[in-house]
C-alpha positions, 0 to 999 in steps of 0.5 A: 459505483459500489466497490469492494476493497479486500484486505488481508485478514491479519491486520486491522484497517486502518492499522493500530501500528504496523500495516502500510497496506492496511493504511493505504486501504483505509485512506483509499476507502474513505477517499472513494466514499467522499467522491460519492462511491459506495465502498465496503471493506473486507478486513477483520472485525477489529477494523475501524475504517469509516465505511461499512466493514465485513469480516469473517475473522473477528480478531487481528493476528500479527505477526503471521507465522507463515504456516499452512494455517495462515495461508488457508486463513488468507485464502478462506477470507479472500474467497468468502469476501469475493463471493459476498461482494459479487452479490452487490458490487460493481468491482472488486479491488484485491490486495492479497494474492489468494483473492485472484483465484476467485476471478475464475468464478466471478464475472466482475471487473478486478483490480489488484494492487501489487504491494510486494517487490518483484518475485518471479514465482508471483509474477508467474502466478499472476500470468494465469489471470490476464484479465485482471487490471494490475496496479504497481505502486512505483514505476520501478516496480512496474518495470519489472512486471513486463509479463503482465498484459495490463499494468499501470503505476499509481503511487501512494498518497496519504491524508495530509490532514493527519500529519502536522507540519513541525518547523521547529526541529530537535537535534536527533535523527529518526528511524521508523520501520520493521527491525529487519536487516533489509530495512537497515536499522543497523546502518541507521546506527552507523549514520548516527555515530558518524554524524555525532547526532542521536538516533531514535528507533521505532518499529516492530521486532518480529520473532523471525528477526529477534536474533538480528535485533539482539545482535546488531541493534540492542547492544548499541541501545543506551537510552541516550544516544541510541534509543529504541522506543518500540512501535509507533502509532500515528500520534507517535509518528507525528511526534517522532518524525515531526521533531527529527532533524531527518528520517533515515531510510538506509534500505538494503532491498528493492523497496516497492514504495516506502510509505514512511518516507512520505509520512516523514515529509508530511511532517516537514522532515527530510528523508536521507536514504540509500538507493534501492527500489523506488527511493529515487522516485520518492525522494527529490535531492535537495528538495525533500531529502537526499539519496546517498550512496554510502553511510558516510555520505548520509552522515555528512548530509545529516550534519549539514542539512538545511532543507526548510520544513515548509518546502518538504511539506509542499513537495509531498502535498504536490506529489503524494496527496490522498486526493491525487491517489484516489482520483487515479484509482477512481479513473481506473475503476471507471475504465475497467467497469466500462470496458467490462460492460462493452465486452458483455454487450457484443456477446449479448447482442450476438445471442439475441441475433442468433435467437432472432434467426431461429425464433418463429414466434411473433414480435411480442414474444421475441421482445420478451425473450430478448429482455430476459437474455 
């Protein structure tokens, strides 16, 4: 099968640092290729994923500003990618909403992965495209998309070979994520202070949240007890997460998945999280971490945490492997391509039957006409 995976054009695939969606696309693409599929990724020209890459925009652009220009750039990239893929591909897998609009003009099966939390406006937009096969990345997310006629959950998986199990831990907690109020970096600082355990913070400070960082994070950063280490690439994550006693995930929103949770577990590091969105699907109490109801409870858990690193790693291997995710997408692709072909056959048969009823030519001429149809 030849599959087009279309990413937004703003971050390289895989990402150099920030970019959960782009990491997902990169690992899915390479996993599908190992299964014998032909995969082409549409991203930007800085992408280095190990499959063919096509691009309209050469350079990454992050963070985006949310202006009309960026929206048009996303739309331009997506529609160009679909038009190009339509010439050679069996299926289009979209990962940005603007690409759905092109399904009106291209007669190919479409899969669309919803990477964002539920928003009424976007669900209403999706309702205009009922023939798309939608994928949510958690059951929590799927339960909120009740208006979509075809939707299933495929949870993320990661290439575990890229993450080192570290059984020897140091005495600090880790936080990795965008430095934004909904991610709860300020609460991670509270947990660390209540537990009396140092905290290392890694993540991007976007311009829109600069004031939040300056007011609620920076005043606590002393380089000793509370450290801000900047953005983290894969190597940094292995080092920071692998040696931490636990990773804090004190979110303040309905997280659709939270990829960094399974990255921490892959390093043998348990996750201490507040409830929200898919967290209870990802974190198994007493096995891969704990979901608490308050900062105080997370601080208590951090102080007396005793989860073996090997057990945490085994949990993510059993539930969030790349092979598991890739096989489920491969099954979905096969289903939607087979279904699309089945829908086309009756239509073609009907046209041929109609032609047979009105055609007065001899048998050989009709055979040629049917072949063309």
